[in-house]
C-alpha positions as CSV (number, residue, x, y, z in Angstrom):
1,X,36.3,138.7,-34.5
2,X,33.0,140.7,-34.3
3,X,33.0,144.4,-34.2
4,X,30.9,147.3,-35.0
5,X,31.5,151.0,-35.1
6,X,28.4,153.0,-35.0
7,X,27.5,156.8,-34.3
8,X,26.4,156.4,-30.3
9,X,28.2,153.1,-29.8
10,X,30.8,150.3,-31.0
11,X,31.6,147.0,-30.0
12,X,34.4,144.5,-30.7
13,X,35.0,140.9,-29.8
14,X,38.5,139.6,-28.7
15,X,38.4,135.8,-28.1
16,X,35.1,135.0,-25.8
17,X,34.8,138.7,-24.9
18,X,32.4,141.6,-26.4
19,X,33.2,144.9,-25.2
20,X,30.4,147.5,-26.1
21,X,31.6,151.2,-25.7
22,X,29.1,154.0,-25.4
23,X,30.8,157.4,-26.9
24,X,27.6,159.6,-27.8
25,X,28.0,163.2,-26.6
26,X,27.1,164.7,-24.4
27,X,26.5,161.8,-22.2
28,X,25.3,158.7,-24.1
29,X,21.6,160.1,-23.9
30,X,19.6,157.1,-25.4
31,X,17.5,157.8,-28.4
32,X,16.5,156.8,-31.4
33,X,20.1,156.4,-33.0
34,X,21.3,154.5,-29.8
35,X,18.3,152.2,-30.2
36,X,18.9,150.9,-33.5
37,X,22.6,150.3,-32.7
38,X,21.8,148.3,-29.3
39,X,18.7,146.6,-31.6
40,X,22.3,145.7,-33.9
41,X,23.5,144.3,-31.0
42,X,20.6,142.4,-29.5
43,X,20.8,140.7,-33.2
44,X,24.5,139.6,-32.6
45,X,23.3,138.2,-29.1
46,X,20.3,136.2,-31.0
47,X,22.9,134.9,-33.4
48,X,24.4,132.5,-30.8
49,X,27.6,134.2,-30.7
50,X,30.7,132.5,-30.0
51,X,31.7,134.3,-26.7
52,X,31.5,134.4,-22.9
53,X,31.4,137.3,-21.7
54,X,29.8,141.2,-22.1
55,X,31.0,144.2,-21.0
56,X,29.6,147.5,-21.4
57,X,31.8,150.7,-20.5
58,X,31.6,154.4,-21.5
59,X,34.5,156.8,-23.3
60,X,32.5,159.7,-22.1
61,X,34.3,161.4,-19.3
62,X,31.2,162.5,-17.6
63,X,29.7,159.0,-17.1
64,X,28.1,156.0,-18.2
65,X,25.0,157.6,-19.3
66,X,22.4,160.5,-18.6
67,X,19.6,158.4,-19.4
68,X,17.0,159.2,-22.2
69,X,17.4,161.8,-25.0
70,X,14.9,164.1,-23.4
71,X,15.7,166.6,-26.1
72,X,15.2,164.6,-28.7
73,X,11.8,163.4,-27.1
74,X,10.6,166.8,-26.5
75,X,11.4,167.9,-30.2
76,X,9.6,164.8,-31.3
77,X,6.6,165.8,-29.6
78,X,6.2,169.0,-31.0
79,X,4.6,167.6,-34.5
80,X,2.4,164.9,-33.2
81,X,-0.8,164.2,-32.0
82,X,-1.6,163.2,-28.6
83,X,-2.6,159.8,-30.4
84,X,0.3,159.7,-32.2
85,X,2.5,160.8,-29.5
86,X,0.8,157.8,-27.3
87,X,1.7,155.6,-30.0
88,X,5.3,156.5,-30.7
89,X,6.1,156.5,-27.0
90,X,4.8,152.3,-26.6
91,X,6.7,151.8,-29.5
92,X,9.9,152.7,-28.5
93,X,9.6,151.6,-25.0
94,X,8.7,148.2,-26.5
95,X,11.4,148.2,-28.5
96,X,13.7,149.1,-25.8
97,X,12.4,146.5,-23.4
98,X,12.8,144.1,-26.3
99,X,16.5,144.6,-26.4
100,X,17.2,145.3,-22.1
101,X,15.5,141.9,-21.8
102,X,17.9,140.0,-24.4
103,X,20.9,141.3,-22.4
104,X,19.7,140.5,-19.2
105,X,18.7,136.8,-20.7
106,X,21.7,136.3,-22.8
107,X,23.7,132.9,-22.1
108,X,26.8,135.4,-21.8
109,X,27.9,136.4,-18.4
110,X,27.6,140.2,-18.7
111,X,29.4,143.4,-17.0
112,X,28.4,147.0,-16.8
113,X,31.8,148.7,-16.2
114,X,30.5,152.5,-14.8
115,X,31.9,155.7,-13.7
116,X,30.3,159.2,-13.4
117,X,26.6,159.5,-14.0
118,X,24.4,156.5,-14.5
119,X,21.1,158.0,-14.4
120,X,17.7,157.3,-15.9
121,X,17.5,154.9,-19.0
122,X,21.7,154.5,-18.2
123,X,21.2,153.5,-14.9
124,X,18.6,150.7,-16.2
125,X,21.1,149.6,-18.8
126,X,23.4,148.6,-16.0
127,X,20.9,146.9,-14.2
128,X,20.1,144.6,-17.1
129,X,24.0,143.1,-16.4
130,X,24.7,140.2,-14.3
131,X,27.5,142.7,-12.4
132,X,27.9,146.0,-12.1
133,X,31.8,147.4,-11.4
134,X,32.0,151.1,-10.5
135,X,34.9,153.3,-10.0
136,X,34.6,156.0,-7.2
137,X,33.1,158.6,-9.2
138,X,30.0,157.0,-9.9
139,X,26.3,158.1,-9.1
140,X,23.3,156.1,-9.4
141,X,20.1,158.0,-9.5
142,X,16.2,157.8,-11.0
143,X,15.0,161.1,-11.7
144,X,12.2,160.3,-13.6
145,X,9.5,161.9,-11.1
146,X,11.1,165.1,-11.9
147,X,9.6,165.0,-15.3
148,X,6.4,163.5,-14.1
149,X,6.8,160.3,-15.0
150,X,8.3,156.5,-13.8
151,X,11.5,154.8,-15.1
152,X,10.3,153.4,-18.5
153,X,12.9,151.3,-19.8
154,X,12.4,148.1,-17.1
155,X,14.9,150.0,-13.9
156,X,12.5,149.5,-11.0
157,X,11.1,145.5,-11.8
158,X,14.8,145.0,-12.1
159,X,15.9,147.0,-9.1
160,X,13.3,145.1,-6.9
161,X,14.3,142.0,-8.2
162,X,17.9,142.4,-7.2
163,X,17.5,144.7,-4.0
164,X,14.2,144.5,-2.8
165,X,11.7,147.7,-2.0
166,X,13.5,149.8,0.4
167,X,16.2,151.2,-2.0
168,X,13.8,150.9,-4.9
169,X,11.4,153.8,-3.4
170,X,14.0,155.8,-1.8
171,X,15.4,156.0,-5.2
172,X,12.5,156.7,-7.0
173,X,10.4,158.7,-4.8
174,X,12.9,160.9,-3.7
175,X,15.0,161.5,-7.1
176,X,18.1,161.2,-5.2
177,X,21.6,159.9,-6.2
178,X,23.5,157.8,-4.3
179,X,27.4,157.6,-4.7
180,X,29.3,154.5,-5.5
181,X,30.1,153.9,-1.4
182,X,26.3,153.7,-0.7
183,X,26.1,151.9,-4.0
184,X,28.4,149.1,-2.8
185,X,27.0,149.3,0.7
186,X,24.0,147.8,-0.2
187,X,24.6,145.5,-2.9
188,X,24.1,147.2,-6.0
189,X,27.5,147.1,-7.5
190,X,29.5,143.9,-7.3
191,X,33.0,145.8,-7.0
192,X,33.9,149.2,-6.0
193,X,37.0,150.5,-7.5
194,X,39.2,153.4,-7.8
195,X,38.7,155.9,-10.2
196,X,39.4,154.7,-13.9
197,X,39.8,151.0,-13.1
198,X,36.2,149.5,-13.6
199,X,37.2,148.5,-16.9
200,X,40.5,146.9,-16.2
201,X,38.2,145.0,-13.3
202,X,35.5,144.1,-15.5
203,X,38.0,142.5,-18.0
204,X,39.4,140.2,-14.9
205,X,35.6,139.4,-14.3
206,X,35.4,138.2,-18.1
207,X,38.5,136.2,-17.9
208,X,37.4,134.6,-14.8
209,X,34.3,133.5,-15.8
210,X,35.7,132.1,-19.1
211,X,37.3,129.1,-16.9
212,X,33.7,127.3,-16.1
213,X,31.6,125.3,-18.1
214,X,29.3,127.3,-20.4
215,X,26.3,125.1,-19.6
216,X,26.5,125.6,-15.6
217,X,27.0,129.1,-15.7
218,X,23.7,129.6,-18.0
219,X,21.8,127.4,-15.7
220,X,23.2,129.2,-12.7
221,X,22.6,132.4,-14.2
222,X,18.9,131.4,-15.0
223,X,18.4,130.2,-11.4
224,X,19.7,133.3,-10.0
225,X,18.1,136.2,-12.1
226,X,14.6,135.3,-12.8
227,X,13.2,138.0,-15.1
228,X,10.3,139.9,-14.0
229,X,8.5,139.9,-17.5
230,X,4.7,140.7,-15.8
231,X,6.4,144.1,-14.0
232,X,7.9,145.3,-16.7
233,X,5.0,145.0,-19.0
234,X,3.2,147.1,-16.2
235,X,5.9,149.5,-16.2
236,X,5.3,150.1,-19.8
237,X,1.5,150.6,-19.7
238,X,2.1,153.1,-16.4
239,X,4.6,155.1,-18.3
240,X,2.3,155.1,-21.2
241,X,-0.6,156.6,-18.7
242,X,1.4,159.3,-17.4
243,X,3.3,160.3,-20.9
244,X,0.8,162.2,-22.3
245,X,-0.2,164.9,-19.3
246,X,0.8,168.6,-20.0
247,X,3.0,168.4,-16.6
248,X,5.1,166.4,-18.5
249,X,5.3,168.5,-21.3
250,X,5.9,171.5,-19.3
251,X,9.1,169.6,-17.4
252,X,10.4,168.6,-20.7
253,X,10.5,172.0,-21.9
254,X,12.1,173.6,-18.9
255,X,14.5,170.6,-19.3
256,X,15.3,171.5,-22.8
257,X,15.4,175.1,-22.4
258,X,17.7,175.0,-19.3
259,X,21.2,176.7,-19.8
260,X,22.9,174.3,-17.5
261,X,25.8,172.2,-18.6
262,X,24.3,168.9,-17.0
263,X,20.4,169.7,-16.0
264,X,19.7,166.1,-15.4
265,X,22.2,166.5,-12.3
266,X,20.2,166.8,-8.8
């Protein structure tokens, strides 16, 4: 049995199912520590893991993930030159894209069991999965334009792949969140469940997919889930072009200095 207990996430394999639990306060922000531990998971996926399904969930009551760790990002800017900032941001994005692409393309059937806040990079992580199971508290949002940026972890190309431009433009250009009922209506989530039931239902899905021929499952997944590699590369370039503008640093400063308990909420 494979297991790992980290600072930001943990996983455990039981039979043919691996469960990855996010548990980084306050709301599973994705920064350097989370990325390192996700890279450990990516190594496990590359090692021909003897499993059939992978589930992502959160132990944090407020939600699945609030996205990128903006406080860490802002602090890191203070001691770097413009050139160092540009290189550092690109390196981080390329690393996280590599991990997210591996999750997206793994032969395992992947399920995100989400609740509460599913914002920014957390939303993008959920979108790498084959299916999203959401309880009725879930809210989905791309708030990046509030910072003068676009999503940088691959969310826009993946959402376009899955649902088309209508919802992408709404979420991206307005910065508004949609609730779980709306997400279910537009096909973003595969199952909408009662509060607190997302992980239970995700486990049921994992059991079901384990009944079928693994090679046929892999072929079916490749057929219905093409990876938009070119758009993903363009997204990194666009994010880096926008990142070094003064308006972005000012927006990050405002976020960091906010006294709100959850300043990422619209």
